[in-house]
C-alpha positions in Angstrom: 245.4 -87.8 71.5 245.9 -85.0 73.6 243.4 -82.8 71.3 240.5 -85.5 71.5 239.9 -85.6 75.2 239.2 -82.1 75.6 236.9 -82.3 72.5 235.0 -85.1 73.8 234.6 -83.7 77.4 233.4 -80.6 75.6 230.8 -82.5 73.9 229.7 -84.4 77.1 229.3 -81.1 78.9 227.3 -79.6 76.1 225.0 -82.6 75.9 224.3 -82.8 79.5 223.8 -78.8 79.7 220.9 -79.3 77.0 219.7 -82.2 79.0 219.6 -80.0 82.2 218.1 -77.1 80.6 215.3 -79.1 78.9 214.3 -80.5 82.3 214.1 -77.2 84.0 212.1 -76.0 80.9 209.8 -79.0 81.3 209.2 -78.2 85.2 208.6 -74.4 84.5 206.0 -75.1 81.9 204.2 -77.5 84.2 204.4 -74.9 86.7 203.0 -72.2 84.5 200.2 -74.6 83.5 199.3 -75.3 87.1 199.3 -71.6 87.9 196.9 -70.9 84.9 194.6 -73.6 86.0 194.5 -71.9 89.3 193.5 -68.7 87.6 189.3 -68.9 87.1 188.1 -67.9 83.5 185.7 -65.3 85.4 187.3 -64.0 88.4 184.3 -63.8 91.1 185.3 -59.9 91.5 183.9 -59.6 87.9 180.9 -61.9 88.4 177.3 -60.0 89.1 176.5 -60.4 92.8 172.9 -62.3 93.4 171.3 -61.1 96.3 169.3 -63.8 98.4 165.9 -63.3 98.4 164.4 -61.4 101.1 161.9 -63.0 103.2 158.3 -61.8 102.8 157.0 -59.2 105.4 155.3 -59.8 108.7 151.8 -58.3 108.6 150.9 -55.8 110.9 148.7 -58.4 112.4 149.0 -61.9 112.9 146.1 -63.9 114.6 146.3 -67.5 116.0 142.6 -69.1 116.9 142.9 -71.7 119.8 139.9 -74.2 119.7 139.1 -77.2 121.6 138.2 -77.9 125.3 139.1 -76.7 128.6 142.7 -78.0 128.1 142.9 -75.8 124.9 141.6 -72.8 126.9 144.8 -73.2 129.0 146.8 -73.3 126.0 145.0 -70.1 125.2 145.9 -68.7 128.3 149.6 -69.6 128.0 150.2 -68.2 124.5 148.2 -64.9 125.5 150.7 -64.4 128.2 153.5 -64.9 125.9 152.6 -62.8 123.3 150.3 -60.1 125.1 153.3 -57.2 124.6 153.6 -57.9 121.6 150.8 -56.1 119.6 151.4 -57.8 116.2 149.8 -60.8 117.6 146.1 -61.6 117.8 145.2 -64.7 120.0 141.3 -65.7 119.7 139.9 -67.6 122.8 137.7 -69.9 120.8 137.8 -72.9 123.1 134.8 -74.2 125.1 134.9 -76.0 128.4 132.8 -79.6 128.7 132.9 -80.2 125.0 134.3 -82.7 122.8 133.9 -84.7 119.5 131.4 -87.0 121.0 129.0 -84.5 121.4 129.4 -82.2 118.6 131.8 -81.6 115.5 133.2 -78.3 116.6 133.0 -76.9 113.5 131.4 -73.7 114.6 134.7 -72.7 116.5 136.5 -72.8 113.4 134.1 -70.3 112.0 134.2 -68.3 115.1 138.0 -68.1 114.5 137.8 -66.6 111.7 135.5 -63.9 112.3 135.8 -60.6 111.9 139.2 -61.5 110.2 140.7 -64.6 108.8 143.2 -66.8 111.2 146.7 -67.3 110.3 147.0 -70.5 112.4 144.8 -72.9 114.5 145.9 -74.4 117.4 143.4 -77.6 118.5 143.4 -79.6 121.6 140.4 -82.1 122.7 139.4 -85.1 124.0 139.4 -84.6 127.9 135.6 -84.8 127.8 135.2 -87.7 125.1 135.4 -90.6 127.4 131.9 -91.4 126.9 129.1 -92.6 124.6 128.9 -91.3 121.0 126.1 -88.9 120.8 124.2 -87.6 117.1 121.5 -85.9 117.3 121.2 -85.9 121.0 120.9 -89.8 120.7 123.6 -92.1 122.0 124.9 -94.2 118.9 128.0 -95.9 120.2 129.5 -97.0 123.6 132.7 -95.5 124.4 135.8 -97.5 122.9 133.8 -99.9 120.9 134.6 -100.5 117.2 131.8 -98.2 116.2 132.8 -95.4 118.5 136.3 -95.4 117.2 135.1 -95.0 113.5 132.8 -91.9 114.7 135.3 -90.8 116.5 138.0 -91.0 113.7 135.6 -89.5 111.1 134.8 -86.3 113.6 138.6 -85.8 114.0 139.2 -86.2 110.0 136.3 -83.9 109.0 137.5 -81.1 111.5 140.8 -81.6 109.9 139.2 -81.5 106.1 137.0 -78.4 107.2 140.5 -76.7 108.3 142.3 -77.6 105.2 139.9 -75.0 103.1 141.2 -72.6 105.3 144.9 -72.8 104.1 146.4 -72.1 107.3 149.0 -73.9 109.7 147.3 -76.5 112.0 148.9 -77.3 115.3 146.8 -80.3 117.0 148.0 -80.8 120.7 147.8 -84.7 121.8 146.5 -85.5 125.2 149.1 -86.1 128.0 149.1 -89.0 130.4 146.6 -88.7 133.1 147.2 -89.4 136.8 144.4 -92.1 136.7 145.2 -95.2 134.8 142.0 -96.0 133.1 141.8 -92.1 132.1 145.2 -92.5 130.8 144.6 -95.6 128.8 141.6 -93.8 127.3 143.5 -90.8 126.6 145.9 -92.8 124.6 142.9 -94.3 122.6 142.2 -91.0 121.7 145.7 -90.1 120.5 146.1 -93.0 118.3 142.5 -91.9 116.7 144.0 -88.4 116.0 147.2 -89.5 114.8 145.6 -91.8 112.5 143.4 -88.8 110.8 146.5 -87.1 110.6 148.6 -89.2 109.1 146.9 -88.6 105.7 146.6 -84.9 106.2 150.1 -83.3 105.9 148.7 -79.9 106.9 148.1 -80.9 110.5 151.1 -80.9 112.8 150.9 -82.8 116.0 152.5 -81.9 119.5 153.2 -85.0 121.6 152.6 -84.2 125.2 153.0 -87.4 126.4 156.9 -87.6 126.8 156.9 -84.4 128.6 154.4 -85.3 131.3 155.9 -88.7 132.5 158.8 -89.2 134.6 161.7 -91.5 133.7 159.7 -94.9 134.3 156.7 -93.7 132.0 154.4 -93.0 134.7 152.4 -90.0 135.5 154.4 -87.0 137.0 152.9 -84.0 138.8 156.2 -82.1 139.4 158.7 -81.9 136.1 161.0 -79.0 134.7 159.4 -75.9 133.5 160.9 -73.6 130.5 163.5 -72.2 132.9 164.6 -75.8 134.1 163.1 -75.6 137.7 161.1 -78.7 138.7 157.7 -77.0 139.8 153.9 -78.3 140.4 152.7 -78.6 136.6 149.9 -80.5 136.5 146.4 -79.7 138.3 144.9 -81.3 141.4 142.5 -83.2 139.0 145.3 -85.2 137.4 144.0 -83.8 134.0 144.7 -80.0 133.4 148.0 -78.3 134.1 149.0 -75.3 136.1 150.1 -71.9 134.5 153.8 -73.2 134.0 152.7 -76.7 132.7 150.5 -74.9 129.9 153.5 -72.7 128.6 156.0 -75.4 128.5 153.5 -77.2 126.0 152.6 -73.6 124.3 156.4 -73.3 123.4 156.3 -76.5 121.5 153.2 -75.1 119.6 155.1 -71.9 118.8 158.0 -73.7 117.6 155.9 -75.6 115.3 154.4 -72.4 114.1 157.5 -70.6 113.3 158.4 -73.7 111.3 155.1 -73.6 109.5 155.0 -70.1 108.0 157.1 -67.0 107.8 154.3 -64.9 109.4 155.5 -66.3 112.6 159.4 -66.0 112.5 159.6 -63.2 114.5 157.6 -64.6 117.4 159.6 -64.3 120.5 161.8 -66.8 122.5 
């Protein structure tokens, strides 16, 4: 009896040791498997490095043709002042005072903007002179605001946009701002609606909203508001239609932002 107890204890001890060793072995195997899983099949140091594609070079000369009426001419001045020291950019002055879609199709302005060399973008602003009857071949065809007038105007805006599509360049169309005179504002809103309707089916035309920039918190006409530096200044002309130079510069900055997004040719535009 005294001999069997030590033998039994020895057997129990051996059995316990085996179980412990087995458990330890299981843990060690799991840790090894986990460590192996953490090692990539192909270390990144051995994989070939793929360089991101380089952006296309900016041409030595990039031109912007500004077309439309006297409001567009003010935009031309603002863009010109912004870029005059950067000799890579040519800002073509193709706008014409006292013109509009009610008197002509303005396609000649596009042709002028692409001579003597093709333009790289077109900026358009029109409508300040279009609060009048529609004329075709010098004859009145539709009274302002009537259904026929709306059709004529929408068709001319669409034809202008379609002609620009053949040039295959970014087009930025600046919509009319709020006006001081209530009736003039109402008419400007109608013109904006017709332009937006034409642009909706023509994705190559990008539009710039000016109404929110030029109205106060209550949606009314404001002559003074913040310029690009955040300073409140006189931003509208005395006629309640046009802008002062800081006002044009505020809108021109929105135009330049769209051009930066539209084409790599404009990615180096100064900010």
